C-alpha positions as CSV (number, residue, x, y, z in Angstrom):
1,X,76.6,24.5,-60.5
2,X,80.1,23.8,-59.1
3,X,78.3,20.4,-57.3
4,X,77.7,19.4,-61.0
5,X,81.4,20.3,-61.8
6,X,82.7,18.3,-59.2
7,X,80.3,15.6,-60.1
8,X,81.3,15.4,-63.6
9,X,84.8,15.1,-62.8
10,X,84.3,12.1,-59.8
11,X,82.2,10.6,-62.6
12,X,84.8,10.5,-65.2
13,X,87.8,9.5,-62.8
14,X,85.5,6.2,-63.4
15,X,85.1,6.5,-66.9
16,X,81.5,7.7,-67.0
17,X,82.4,10.5,-69.6
18,X,82.8,8.4,-72.2
19,X,79.9,6.1,-71.2
20,X,77.4,9.5,-71.5
21,X,79.1,10.6,-74.7
22,X,78.8,7.2,-76.4
23,X,75.1,7.1,-75.0
24,X,74.2,10.5,-76.1
25,X,75.5,9.8,-80.1
26,X,73.2,6.4,-79.6
27,X,70.6,7.8,-78.8
28,X,70.2,11.4,-80.5
29,X,72.9,11.3,-83.2
30,X,74.7,14.1,-81.5
31,X,78.5,13.7,-81.6
32,X,79.1,15.1,-77.9
33,X,83.4,15.9,-76.5
34,X,84.5,15.8,-72.7
35,X,83.9,19.7,-72.9
36,X,80.4,18.9,-74.1
37,X,80.2,16.6,-71.0
38,X,81.0,19.1,-68.5
39,X,78.9,21.6,-69.9
40,X,76.1,19.5,-69.7
41,X,76.9,18.8,-66.1
42,X,77.5,22.0,-65.4
43,X,74.2,23.4,-66.5
44,X,72.9,20.2,-64.4
45,X,73.7,22.0,-61.6
46,X,72.6,25.4,-62.3
47,X,69.1,24.2,-63.0
48,X,69.3,22.1,-59.3
49,X,70.4,25.1,-57.5
50,X,67.3,27.3,-59.2
51,X,65.4,24.7,-57.7
52,X,66.9,24.7,-54.4
53,X,66.8,29.1,-54.1
54,X,63.1,28.7,-55.3
55,X,62.3,25.7,-52.9
56,X,64.2,27.7,-49.9
57,X,62.3,31.0,-50.7
58,X,58.2,29.4,-50.6
59,X,59.3,28.0,-47.1
60,X,60.5,31.9,-46.1
61,X,57.5,33.4,-47.3
62,X,55.6,30.7,-45.1
């Protein structure tokens, strides 16, 4: 989760947030703000962390 937010922050230093927000608007017609940009990366980080935990549990069981 924190990794996703950190990645979002680093990418925003290179103005990727503007590119991402504009891309979402063009593809879906949904108006996204910078808050939505960070929420998207937060949930993306949470999903990847969950997948990592699930993968590690499978290794522990074997």
